[in-house]
PDB file of N, CA, C and O in Angstrom:
ATOM      1  N   ASP A   1      23.254 -30.660  35.388  1.00  0.00           N
ATOM      2  CA  ASP A   1      23.790 -32.131  35.589  1.00  0.00           C
ATOM      3  C   ASP A   1      23.534 -32.318  37.043  1.00  0.00           C
ATOM      4  O   ASP A   1      22.924 -33.246  37.574  1.00  0.00           O
ATOM      5  N   CYS A   2      24.013 -31.447  37.515  1.00  0.00           N
ATOM      6  CA  CYS A   2      24.507 -31.569  39.090  1.00  0.00           C
ATOM      7  C   CYS A   2      23.025 -31.477  39.481  1.00  0.00           C
ATOM      8  O   CYS A   2      22.698 -32.594  39.883  1.00  0.00           O
ATOM      9  N   ILE A   3      22.330 -30.909  39.519  1.00  0.00           N
ATOM     10  CA  ILE A   3      21.073 -30.353  40.357  1.00  0.00           C
ATOM     11  C   ILE A   3      19.726 -31.168  39.773  1.00  0.00           C
ATOM     12  O   ILE A   3      18.826 -30.843  38.999  1.00  0.00           O
ATOM     13  N   ARG A   4      19.967 -32.119  40.362  1.00  0.00           N
ATOM     14  CA  ARG A   4      18.581 -33.454  40.105  1.00  0.00           C
ATOM     15  C   ARG A   4      17.194 -32.622  39.943  1.00  0.00           C
ATOM     16  O   ARG A   4      16.415 -32.604  38.990  1.00  0.00           O
ATOM     17  N   ASN A   5      17.137 -31.844  41.360  1.00  0.00           N
ATOM     18  CA  ASN A   5      15.614 -31.412  41.882  1.00  0.00           C
ATOM     19  C   ASN A   5      14.968 -30.743  40.908  1.00  0.00           C
ATOM     20  O   ASN A   5      15.765 -29.951  40.406  1.00  0.00           O
ATOM     21  N   PRO A   6      13.857 -30.674  40.375  1.00  0.00           N
ATOM     22  CA  PRO A   6      13.537 -29.840  39.114  1.00  0.00           C
ATOM     23  C   PRO A   6      12.795 -28.664  39.858  1.00  0.00           C
ATOM     24  O   PRO A   6      12.630 -27.698  39.113  1.00  0.00           O
ATOM     25  N   TYR A   7      12.304 -28.494  41.142  1.00  0.00           N
ATOM     26  CA  TYR A   7      11.850 -27.158  41.631  1.00  0.00           C
ATOM     27  C   TYR A   7      13.212 -26.381  41.478  1.00  0.00           C
ATOM     28  O   TYR A   7      13.260 -25.457  40.666  1.00  0.00           O
ATOM     29  N   LEU A   8      14.328 -26.719  42.228  1.00  0.00           N
ATOM     30  CA  LEU A   8      15.489 -26.006  41.756  1.00  0.00           C
ATOM     31  C   LEU A   8      16.127 -25.550  41.105  1.00  0.00           C
ATOM     32  O   LEU A   8      16.959 -24.648  41.198  1.00  0.00           O
ATOM     33  N   ARG A   9      15.590 -26.486  39.954  1.00  0.00           N
ATOM     34  CA  ARG A   9      16.356 -26.234  38.182  1.00  0.00           C
ATOM     35  C   ARG A   9      15.251 -25.203  37.914  1.00  0.00           C
ATOM     36  O   ARG A   9      15.686 -24.180  37.385  1.00  0.00           O
ATOM     37  N   SER A  10      13.706 -25.220  38.188  1.00  0.00           N
ATOM     38  CA  SER A  10      12.940 -24.203  37.863  1.00  0.00           C
ATOM     39  C   SER A  10      13.691 -23.077  38.241  1.00  0.00           C
ATOM     40  O   SER A  10      14.030 -22.349  37.308  1.00  0.00           O
ATOM     41  N   LYS A  11      14.111 -22.683  39.614  1.00  0.00           N
ATOM     42  CA  LYS A  11      13.974 -21.416  40.420  1.00  0.00           C
ATOM     43  C   LYS A  11      15.087 -20.468  39.625  1.00  0.00           C
ATOM     44  O   LYS A  11      15.023 -19.257  39.414  1.00  0.00           O
ATOM     45  N   PHE A  12      16.095 -21.382  39.266  1.00  0.00           N
ATOM     46  CA  PHE A  12      17.669 -21.322  38.501  1.00  0.00           C
ATOM     47  C   PHE A  12      16.997 -20.672  37.224  1.00  0.00           C
ATOM     48  O   PHE A  12      17.515 -19.598  36.916  1.00  0.00           O
ATOM     49  N   ILE A  13      16.028 -21.062  36.470  1.00  0.00           N
ATOM     50  CA  ILE A  13      16.151 -20.766  35.449  1.00  0.00           C
ATOM     51  C   ILE A  13      14.820 -19.573  35.759  1.00  0.00           C
ATOM     52  O   ILE A  13      14.422 -19.184  34.661  1.00  0.00           O
ATOM     53  N   GLU A  14      14.245 -19.075  36.605  1.00  0.00           N
ATOM     54  CA  GLU A  14      13.506 -17.962  36.892  1.00  0.00           C
ATOM     55  C   GLU A  14      14.817 -16.543  37.090  1.00  0.00           C
ATOM     56  O   GLU A  14      14.899 -15.410  36.616  1.00  0.00           O
ATOM     57  N   ILE A  15      15.519 -17.209  37.860  1.00  0.00           N
ATOM     58  CA  ILE A  15      17.082 -16.314  38.213  1.00  0.00           C
ATOM     59  C   ILE A  15      17.446 -15.780  36.828  1.00  0.00           C
ATOM     60  O   ILE A  15      17.456 -14.579  36.559  1.00  0.00           O
ATOM     61  N   MET A  16      17.869 -17.175  35.606  1.00  0.00           N
ATOM     62  CA  MET A  16      18.263 -16.367  34.666  1.00  0.00           C
ATOM     63  C   MET A  16      17.447 -15.802  33.632  1.00  0.00           C
ATOM     64  O   MET A  16      17.894 -15.272  32.615  1.00  0.00           O
ATOM     65  N   PHE A  17      16.109 -15.945  33.954  1.00  0.00           N
ATOM     66  CA  PHE A  17      15.362 -14.873  33.149  1.00  0.00           C
ATOM     67  C   PHE A  17      15.423 -13.413  33.366  1.00  0.00           C
ATOM     68  O   PHE A  17      15.188 -12.501  32.573  1.00  0.00           O
ATOM     69  N   GLY A  18      15.844 -13.375  34.799  1.00  0.00           N
ATOM     70  CA  GLY A  18      15.842 -12.386  35.439  1.00  0.00           C
ATOM     71  C   GLY A  18      17.137 -11.089  34.529  1.00  0.00           C
ATOM     72  O   GLY A  18      16.987  -9.869  34.456  1.00  0.00           O
ATOM     73  N   TRP A  19      18.352 -11.953  33.946  1.00  0.00           N
ATOM     74  CA  TRP A  19      19.353 -11.863  33.610  1.00  0.00           C
ATOM     75  C   TRP A  19      19.364 -11.746  31.786  1.00  0.00           C
ATOM     76  O   TRP A  19      20.268 -11.506  30.985  1.00  0.00           O
ATOM     77  N   ALA A  20      17.915 -12.041  31.632  1.00  0.00           N
ATOM     78  CA  ALA A  20      17.435 -12.190  29.907  1.00  0.00           C
ATOM     79  C   ALA A  20      17.126 -10.851  29.037  1.00  0.00           C
ATOM     80  O   ALA A  20      16.728 -10.836  27.872  1.00  0.00           O
ATOM     81  N   ARG A  21      17.464  -9.468  30.064  1.00  0.00           N
ATOM     82  CA  ARG A  21      17.080  -8.377  29.405  1.00  0.00           C
ATOM     83  C   ARG A  21      18.061  -7.956  28.418  1.00  0.00           C
ATOM     84  O   ARG A  21      19.157  -8.496  28.270  1.00  0.00           O
ATOM     85  N   PRO A  22      17.562  -6.835  27.660  1.00  0.00           N
ATOM     86  CA  PRO A  22      18.470  -6.156  27.170  1.00  0.00           C
ATOM     87  C   PRO A  22      20.049  -5.635  27.426  1.00  0.00           C
ATOM     88  O   PRO A  22      21.011  -5.783  26.672  1.00  0.00           O
ATOM     89  N   GLU A  23      20.004  -5.087  28.516  1.00  0.00           N
ATOM     90  CA  GLU A  23      21.336  -4.500  29.193  1.00  0.00           C
ATOM     91  C   GLU A  23      22.062  -5.524  30.106  1.00  0.00           C
ATOM     92  O   GLU A  23      23.126  -5.144  30.594  1.00  0.00           O
ATOM     93  N   THR A  24      21.629  -6.761  30.397  1.00  0.00           N
ATOM     94  CA  THR A  24      22.399  -7.870  30.877  1.00  0.00           C
ATOM     95  C   THR A  24      22.598  -9.257  30.478  1.00  0.00           C
ATOM     96  O   THR A  24      22.913 -10.248  31.137  1.00  0.00           O
ATOM     97  N   GLU A  25      22.284  -9.057  28.982  1.00  0.00           N
ATOM     98  CA  GLU A  25      22.109 -10.217  28.172  1.00  0.00           C
ATOM     99  C   GLU A  25      23.820 -10.635  28.028  1.00  0.00           C
ATOM    100  O   GLU A  25      24.134 -11.788  27.733  1.00  0.00           O
ATOM    101  N   HIS A  26      24.517  -9.921  28.190  1.00  0.00           N
ATOM    102  CA  HIS A  26      26.038  -9.898  27.904  1.00  0.00           C
ATOM    103  C   HIS A  26      26.628 -11.179  28.818  1.00  0.00           C
ATOM    104  O   HIS A  26      27.590 -11.884  28.513  1.00  0.00           O
ATOM    105  N   ILE A  27      25.766 -11.294  30.056  1.00  0.00           N
ATOM    106  CA  ILE A  27      26.268 -12.112  30.961  1.00  0.00           C
ATOM    107  C   ILE A  27      26.298 -13.845  30.381  1.00  0.00           C
ATOM    108  O   ILE A  27      26.936 -14.692  31.007  1.00  0.00           O
ATOM    109  N   PHE A  28      25.549 -14.168  29.171  1.00  0.00           N
ATOM    110  CA  PHE A  28      25.199 -14.965  28.834  1.00  0.00           C
ATOM    111  C   PHE A  28      26.391 -15.586  27.927  1.00  0.00           C
ATOM    112  O   PHE A  28      26.382 -16.763  27.564  1.00  0.00           O
ATOM    113  N   ASP A  29      27.709 -14.402  27.509  1.00  0.00           N
ATOM    114  CA  ASP A  29      28.471 -14.849  26.530  1.00  0.00           C
ATOM    115  C   ASP A  29      29.681 -14.497  27.459  1.00  0.00           C
ATOM    116  O   ASP A  29      30.634 -14.039  26.829  1.00  0.00           O
ATOM    117  N   LEU A  30      29.858 -14.602  28.773  1.00  0.00           N
ATOM    118  CA  LEU A  30      31.152 -14.287  29.207  1.00  0.00           C
ATOM    119  C   LEU A  30      31.986 -15.903  29.679  1.00  0.00           C
ATOM    120  O   LEU A  30      33.215 -15.893  29.755  1.00  0.00           O
ATOM    121  N   TYR A  31      31.467 -16.782  29.874  1.00  0.00           N
ATOM    122  CA  TYR A  31      32.102 -17.711  29.863  1.00  0.00           C
ATOM    123  C   TYR A  31      31.719 -18.815  28.908  1.00  0.00           C
ATOM    124  O   TYR A  31      30.601 -19.219  28.590  1.00  0.00           O
ATOM    125  N   PRO A  32      32.825 -19.174  28.559  1.00  0.00           N
ATOM    126  CA  PRO A  32      32.822 -20.609  27.155  1.00  0.00           C
ATOM    127  C   PRO A  32      31.839 -21.604  27.471  1.00  0.00           C
ATOM    128  O   PRO A  32      31.119 -22.184  26.659  1.00  0.00           O
ATOM    129  N   VAL A  33      31.872 -21.795  29.040  1.00  0.00           N
ATOM    130  CA  VAL A  33      30.977 -23.161  29.603  1.00  0.00           C
ATOM    131  C   VAL A  33      29.264 -22.885  28.973  1.00  0.00           C
ATOM    132  O   VAL A  33      28.447 -23.636  28.440  1.00  0.00           O
ATOM    133  N   LEU A  34      29.249 -21.444  29.349  1.00  0.00           N
ATOM    134  CA  LEU A  34      27.898 -20.844  28.946  1.00  0.00           C
ATOM    135  C   LEU A  34      27.685 -21.175  27.300  1.00  0.00           C
ATOM    136  O   LEU A  34      26.699 -21.859  27.025  1.00  0.00           O
ATOM    137  N   ILE A  35      28.207 -20.906  26.634  1.00  0.00           N
ATOM    138  CA  ILE A  35      28.189 -20.466  25.281  1.00  0.00           C
ATOM    139  C   ILE A  35      28.047 -22.023  24.490  1.00  0.00           C
ATOM    140  O   ILE A  35      27.480 -22.185  23.410  1.00  0.00           O
ATOM    141  N   ASP A  36      28.539 -22.835  25.102  1.00  0.00           N
ATOM    142  CA  ASP A  36      28.916 -24.070  25.222  1.00  0.00           C
ATOM    143  C   ASP A  36      27.770 -25.003  25.061  1.00  0.00           C
ATOM    144  O   ASP A  36      27.696 -25.599  23.986  1.00  0.00           O
ATOM    145  N   GLN A  37      26.928 -25.203  25.908  1.00  0.00           N
ATOM    146  CA  GLN A  37      26.178 -25.517  27.271  1.00  0.00           C
ATOM    147  C   GLN A  37      25.009 -25.150  27.331  1.00  0.00           C
ATOM    148  O   GLN A  37      24.102 -25.967  27.485  1.00  0.00           O
ATOM    149  N   LEU A  38      24.832 -24.068  27.240  1.00  0.00           N
ATOM    150  CA  LEU A  38      23.759 -23.621  27.710  1.00  0.00           C
ATOM    151  C   LEU A  38      22.186 -23.777  27.326  1.00  0.00           C
ATOM    152  O   LEU A  38      21.228 -24.026  28.059  1.00  0.00           O
ATOM    153  N   ALA A  39      22.263 -23.495  25.619  1.00  0.00           N
ATOM    154  CA  ALA A  39      21.470 -23.786  24.888  1.00  0.00           C
ATOM    155  C   ALA A  39      20.936 -25.431  24.907  1.00  0.00           C
ATOM    156  O   ALA A  39      19.745 -25.635  25.139  1.00  0.00           O
ATOM    157  N   PRO A  40      21.675 -26.356  24.705  1.00  0.00           N
ATOM    158  CA  PRO A  40      21.661 -27.695  24.736  1.00  0.00           C
ATOM    159  C   PRO A  40      21.068 -28.257  26.228  1.00  0.00           C
ATOM    160  O   PRO A  40      20.438 -29.306  26.097  1.00  0.00           O
ATOM    161  N   LYS A  41      21.144 -27.818  27.434  1.00  0.00           N
ATOM    162  CA  LYS A  41      20.976 -27.677  28.749  1.00  0.00           C
ATOM    163  C   LYS A  41      19.764 -27.248  28.941  1.00  0.00           C
ATOM    164  O   LYS A  41      19.126 -27.840  29.812  1.00  0.00           O
ATOM    165  N   LEU A  42      19.111 -26.152  28.230  1.00  0.00           N
ATOM    166  CA  LEU A  42      17.475 -25.531  28.480  1.00  0.00           C
ATOM    167  C   LEU A  42      16.866 -26.508  27.351  1.00  0.00           C
ATOM    168  O   LEU A  42      15.868 -27.096  27.771  1.00  0.00           O
ATOM    169  N   MET A  43      17.103 -26.726  26.451  1.00  0.00           N
ATOM    170  CA  MET A  43      16.467 -27.693  25.600  1.00  0.00           C
ATOM    171  C   MET A  43      15.830 -29.066  26.375  1.00  0.00           C
ATOM    172  O   MET A  43      14.692 -29.534  26.387  1.00  0.00           O
ATOM    173  N   ARG A  44      16.900 -29.423  26.914  1.00  0.00           N
ATOM    174  CA  ARG A  44      16.712 -30.577  27.924  1.00  0.00           C
ATOM    175  C   ARG A  44      15.624 -30.472  29.099  1.00  0.00           C
ATOM    176  O   ARG A  44      14.740 -31.293  29.344  1.00  0.00           O
ATOM    177  N   PHE A  45      15.811 -29.651  29.555  1.00  0.00           N
ATOM    178  CA  PHE A  45      15.109 -29.329  30.660  1.00  0.00           C
ATOM    179  C   PHE A  45      13.987 -28.894  30.446  1.00  0.00           C
ATOM    180  O   PHE A  45      13.067 -29.148  31.224  1.00  0.00           O
ATOM    181  N   TYR A  46      13.767 -27.927  29.031  1.00  0.00           N
ATOM    182  CA  TYR A  46      12.584 -27.578  28.225  1.00  0.00           C
ATOM    183  C   TYR A  46      11.295 -29.055  28.308  1.00  0.00           C
ATOM    184  O   TYR A  46      10.141 -29.178  28.719  1.00  0.00           O
ATOM    185  N   ILE A  47      12.539 -30.137  27.525  1.00  0.00           N
ATOM    186  CA  ILE A  47      11.830 -31.360  27.556  1.00  0.00           C
ATOM    187  C   ILE A  47      11.465 -32.507  28.564  1.00  0.00           C
ATOM    188  O   ILE A  47      10.902 -33.567  28.292  1.00  0.00           O
ATOM    189  N   GLU A  48      11.832 -32.141  29.580  1.00  0.00           N
ATOM    190  CA  GLU A  48      12.518 -32.764  31.098  1.00  0.00           C
ATOM    191  C   GLU A  48      11.059 -32.190  32.201  1.00  0.00           C
ATOM    192  O   GLU A  48      10.704 -32.867  33.165  1.00  0.00           O
ATOM    193  N   VAL A  49      10.422 -30.954  31.844  1.00  0.00           N
ATOM    194  CA  VAL A  49       9.417 -30.486  32.496  1.00  0.00           C
ATOM    195  C   VAL A  49       8.300 -31.253  32.454  1.00  0.00           C
ATOM    196  O   VAL A  49       7.376 -31.129  33.258  1.00  0.00           O
ATOM    197  N   GLU A  50       8.329 -32.087  31.510  1.00  0.00           N
ATOM    198  CA  GLU A  50       6.710 -32.759  30.905  1.00  0.00           C
ATOM    199  C   GLU A  50       6.575 -33.384  31.822  1.00  0.00           C
ATOM    200  O   GLU A  50       5.538 -33.241  32.470  1.00  0.00           O
ATOM    201  N   ARG A  51       7.687 -34.438  32.289  1.00  0.00           N
ATOM    202  CA  ARG A  51       7.855 -35.402  33.889  1.00  0.00           C
ATOM    203  C   ARG A  51       7.187 -34.944  35.505  1.00  0.00           C
ATOM    204  O   ARG A  51       6.992 -35.770  36.397  1.00  0.00           O
ATOM    205  N   THR A  52       6.914 -33.517  35.624  1.00  0.00           N
ATOM    206  CA  THR A  52       6.874 -33.050  36.946  1.00  0.00           C
ATOM    207  C   THR A  52       5.676 -33.688  37.301  1.00  0.00           C
ATOM    208  O   THR A  52       4.733 -33.686  36.510  1.00  0.00           O
ATOM    209  N   GLY A  53       5.572 -34.446  38.826  1.00  0.00           N
ATOM    210  CA  GLY A  53       4.267 -34.719  39.160  1.00  0.00           C
ATOM    211  C   GLY A  53       3.614 -33.627  40.173  1.00  0.00           C
ATOM    212  O   GLY A  53       2.830 -33.928  41.074  1.00  0.00           O
ATOM    213  N   ALA A  54       3.968 -32.589  39.943  1.00  0.00           N
ATOM    214  CA  ALA A  54       3.329 -31.746  40.878  1.00  0.00           C
ATOM    215  C   ALA A  54       1.851 -31.682  40.579  1.00  0.00           C
ATOM    216  O   ALA A  54       1.187 -31.989  39.589  1.00  0.00           O
ATOM    217  N   SER A  55       1.425 -30.959  42.294  1.00  0.00           N
ATOM    218  CA  SER A  55      -0.089 -30.762  42.056  1.00  0.00           C
ATOM    219  C   SER A  55      -0.448 -29.550  41.360  1.00  0.00           C
ATOM    220  O   SER A  55      -1.619 -29.536  40.982  1.00  0.00           O
ATOM    221  N   SER A  56       0.178 -28.620  41.111  1.00  0.00           N
ATOM    222  CA  SER A  56       0.254 -27.626  40.018  1.00  0.00           C
ATOM    223  C   SER A  56       1.214 -27.568  38.548  1.00  0.00           C
ATOM    224  O   SER A  56       2.080 -26.876  38.013  1.00  0.00           O
ATOM    225  N   GLN A  57       0.439 -28.754  38.328  1.00  0.00           N
ATOM    226  CA  GLN A  57       1.789 -29.200  37.129  1.00  0.00           C
ATOM    227  C   GLN A  57       1.400 -28.644  35.998  1.00  0.00           C
ATOM    228  O   GLN A  57       2.292 -28.408  35.183  1.00  0.00           O
ATOM    229  N   PHE A  58       0.079 -28.311  35.666  1.00  0.00           N
ATOM    230  CA  PHE A  58      -0.114 -27.483  34.511  1.00  0.00           C
ATOM    231  C   PHE A  58       0.661 -26.012  34.364  1.00  0.00           C
ATOM    232  O   PHE A  58       1.213 -25.487  33.396  1.00  0.00           O
ATOM    233  N   TYR A  59       0.464 -25.572  35.741  1.00  0.00           N
ATOM    234  CA  TYR A  59       0.969 -23.924  35.947  1.00  0.00           C
ATOM    235  C   TYR A  59       2.370 -24.057  35.964  1.00  0.00           C
ATOM    236  O   TYR A  59       3.027 -23.270  35.282  1.00  0.00           O
ATOM    237  N   ASP A  60       2.990 -25.006  36.695  1.00  0.00           N
ATOM    238  CA  ASP A  60       4.249 -25.264  36.639  1.00  0.00           C
ATOM    239  C   ASP A  60       5.145 -25.224  35.412  1.00  0.00           C
ATOM    240  O   ASP A  60       6.120 -24.483  35.292  1.00  0.00           O
ATOM    241  N   LYS A  61       4.676 -26.170  34.443  1.00  0.00           N
ATOM    242  CA  LYS A  61       5.164 -26.300  33.434  1.00  0.00           C
ATOM    243  C   LYS A  61       5.215 -24.974  31.915  1.00  0.00           C
ATOM    244  O   LYS A  61       5.836 -24.729  30.881  1.00  0.00           O
ATOM    245  N   PHE A  62       4.161 -24.511  32.703  1.00  0.00           N
ATOM    246  CA  PHE A  62       3.778 -23.363  31.755  1.00  0.00           C
ATOM    247  C   PHE A  62       4.585 -22.157  31.791  1.00  0.00           C
ATOM    248  O   PHE A  62       4.933 -21.482  30.822  1.00  0.00           O
ATOM    249  N   ASN A  63       4.875 -21.936  33.171  1.00  0.00           N
ATOM    250  CA  ASN A  63       6.161 -20.822  33.616  1.00  0.00           C
ATOM    251  C   ASN A  63       6.969 -21.252  33.322  1.00  0.00           C
ATOM    252  O   ASN A  63       7.715 -20.613  32.580  1.00  0.00           O
ATOM    253  N   ILE A  64       7.271 -22.408  33.665  1.00  0.00           N
ATOM    254  CA  ILE A  64       8.679 -22.944  32.920  1.00  0.00           C
ATOM    255  C   ILE A  64       9.438 -22.825  31.921  1.00  0.00           C
ATOM    256  O   ILE A  64      10.616 -22.476  31.846  1.00  0.00           O
ATOM    257  N   ARG A  65       8.512 -23.213  30.955  1.00  0.00           N
ATOM    258  CA  ARG A  65       8.394 -23.214  29.606  1.00  0.00           C
ATOM    259  C   ARG A  65       8.579 -21.822  29.014  1.00  0.00           C
ATOM    260  O   ARG A  65       9.389 -21.688  28.097  1.00  0.00           O
ATOM    261  N   PHE A  66       7.775 -20.600  29.542  1.00  0.00           N
ATOM    262  CA  PHE A  66       7.763 -19.453  29.055  1.00  0.00           C
ATOM    263  C   PHE A  66       8.995 -19.079  29.511  1.00  0.00           C
ATOM    264  O   PHE A  66       9.678 -18.463  28.693  1.00  0.00           O
ATOM    265  N   HIS A  67       9.582 -19.325  30.844  1.00  0.00           N
ATOM    266  CA  HIS A  67      11.104 -18.584  31.021  1.00  0.00           C
ATOM    267  C   HIS A  67      12.273 -19.146  30.075  1.00  0.00           C
ATOM    268  O   HIS A  67      13.185 -18.496  29.564  1.00  0.00           O
ATOM    269  N   ILE A  68      11.998 -20.596  29.968  1.00  0.00           N
ATOM    270  CA  ILE A  68      13.122 -21.285  29.010  1.00  0.00           C
ATOM    271  C   ILE A  68      12.993 -20.119  27.810  1.00  0.00           C
ATOM    272  O   ILE A  68      13.741 -19.148  27.696  1.00  0.00           O
ATOM    273  N   SER A  69      11.907 -20.441  26.980  1.00  0.00           N
ATOM    274  CA  SER A  69      11.688 -20.021  25.580  1.00  0.00           C
ATOM    275  C   SER A  69      12.059 -18.711  25.661  1.00  0.00           C
ATOM    276  O   SER A  69      12.562 -18.568  24.547  1.00  0.00           O
ATOM    277  N   LEU A  70      12.164 -17.607  26.231  1.00  0.00           N
ATOM    278  CA  LEU A  70      12.320 -16.218  26.215  1.00  0.00           C
ATOM    279  C   LEU A  70      13.920 -16.224  26.399  1.00  0.00           C
ATOM    280  O   LEU A  70      14.565 -15.520  25.622  1.00  0.00           O
ATOM    281  N   ILE A  71      14.492 -16.852  27.220  1.00  0.00           N
ATOM    282  CA  ILE A  71      16.166 -17.068  27.353  1.00  0.00           C
ATOM    283  C   ILE A  71      16.576 -17.642  26.156  1.00  0.00           C
ATOM    284  O   ILE A  71      17.758 -17.336  25.997  1.00  0.00           O
ATOM    285  N   LEU A  72      16.191 -18.295  25.278  1.00  0.00           N
ATOM    286  CA  LEU A  72      16.271 -18.918  24.305  1.00  0.00           C
ATOM    287  C   LEU A  72      16.409 -17.682  23.113  1.00  0.00           C
ATOM    288  O   LEU A  72      17.193 -17.476  22.186  1.00  0.00           O
ATOM    289  N   LYS A  73      15.280 -17.023  23.632  1.00  0.00           N
ATOM    290  CA  LYS A  73      15.107 -15.962  22.391  1.00  0.00           C
ATOM    291  C   LYS A  73      16.165 -14.951  22.411  1.00  0.00           C
ATOM    292  O   LYS A  73      16.561 -14.478  21.346  1.00  0.00           O
ATOM    293  N   CYS A  74      16.651 -14.582  23.522  1.00  0.00           N
ATOM    294  CA  CYS A  74      17.696 -13.874  23.874  1.00  0.00           C
ATOM    295  C   CYS A  74      19.029 -13.869  23.535  1.00  0.00           C
ATOM    296  O   CYS A  74      19.716 -12.902  23.206  1.00  0.00           O
ATOM    297  N   ILE A  75      19.416 -15.309  23.668  1.00  0.00           N
ATOM    298  CA  ILE A  75      20.708 -16.036  23.383  1.00  0.00           C
ATOM    299  C   ILE A  75      20.762 -16.299  21.543  1.00  0.00           C
ATOM    300  O   ILE A  75      21.821 -16.422  20.927  1.00  0.00           O
ATOM    301  N   TRP A  76      19.382 -16.344  20.904  1.00  0.00           N
ATOM    302  CA  TRP A  76      19.533 -16.291  20.155  1.00  0.00           C
ATOM    303  C   TRP A  76      19.903 -15.349  18.803  1.00  0.00           C
ATOM    304  O   TRP A  76      19.976 -15.523  17.587  1.00  0.00           O
ATOM    305  N   ASP A  77      20.058 -14.435  19.597  1.00  0.00           N
ATOM    306  CA  ASP A  77      20.840 -13.162  18.764  1.00  0.00           C
ATOM    307  C   ASP A  77      22.146 -13.278  18.408  1.00  0.00           C
ATOM    308  O   ASP A  77      22.631 -12.888  17.346  1.00  0.00           O
ATOM    309  N   HIS A  78      22.951 -14.045  19.681  1.00  0.00           N
ATOM    310  CA  HIS A  78      24.512 -14.404  19.457  1.00  0.00           C
ATOM    311  C   HIS A  78      24.715 -15.418  18.927  1.00  0.00           C
ATOM    312  O   HIS A  78      24.147 -16.489  19.141  1.00  0.00           O
ATOM    313  N   PRO A  79      25.734 -15.136  18.011  1.00  0.00           N
ATOM    314  CA  PRO A  79      25.999 -16.134  16.577  1.00  0.00           C
ATOM    315  C   PRO A  79      26.800 -17.306  17.266  1.00  0.00           C
ATOM    316  O   PRO A  79      26.935 -18.379  16.678  1.00  0.00           O
ATOM    317  N   ALA A  80      27.292 -17.102  18.432  1.00  0.00           N
ATOM    318  CA  ALA A  80      27.957 -18.032  19.202  1.00  0.00           C
ATOM    319  C   ALA A  80      27.363 -19.240  19.855  1.00  0.00           C
ATOM    320  O   ALA A  80      27.943 -20.318  19.990  1.00  0.00           O
ATOM    321  N   HIS A  81      26.010 -18.922  20.293  1.00  0.00           N
ATOM    322  CA  HIS A  81      24.904 -19.862  20.915  1.00  0.00           C
ATOM    323  C   HIS A  81      24.305 -20.230  20.098  1.00  0.00           C
ATOM    324  O   HIS A  81      23.643 -21.204  20.457  1.00  0.00           O
ATOM    325  N   ARG A  82      24.099 -19.859  18.715  1.00  0.00           N
ATOM    326  CA  ARG A  82      23.224 -20.324  17.601  1.00  0.00           C
ATOM    327  C   ARG A  82      24.180 -21.618  17.199  1.00  0.00           C
ATOM    328  O   ARG A  82      23.630 -22.685  16.923  1.00  0.00           O
ATOM    329  N   GLU A  83      25.252 -21.530  17.178  1.00  0.00           N
ATOM    330  CA  GLU A  83      26.459 -22.603  16.649  1.00  0.00           C
ATOM    331  C   GLU A  83      25.885 -23.809  17.352  1.00  0.00           C
ATOM    332  O   GLU A  83      26.446 -24.901  17.263  1.00  0.00           O
TER     333      GLU A  83
END
C-alpha cells in the first residue's frame, strides 16, 4: 500500500522472486506481517497489473504475473500462508 508506482512494485516482486528458491523460502515465514498479508497483497497486485498502460504492456503483465504465480506456489507449501 505504501508503494503506489507499479514499476517499483514490479521490481520488488522480482526481488521476492529471487527469494522463492528452496534454500531461501524460509524468509517468507520470518515475520508475522508477511504471513498475514503477503498472499492477499500479491493477489491484489496480480489483478492491478491489468491496468498498467506502458508501451510494453503485454510483456510486463506476463513477467509480473509469472513471478507472482511462482511466489504464491512457493508459499502455498506453508500452512500459515494457506490460511
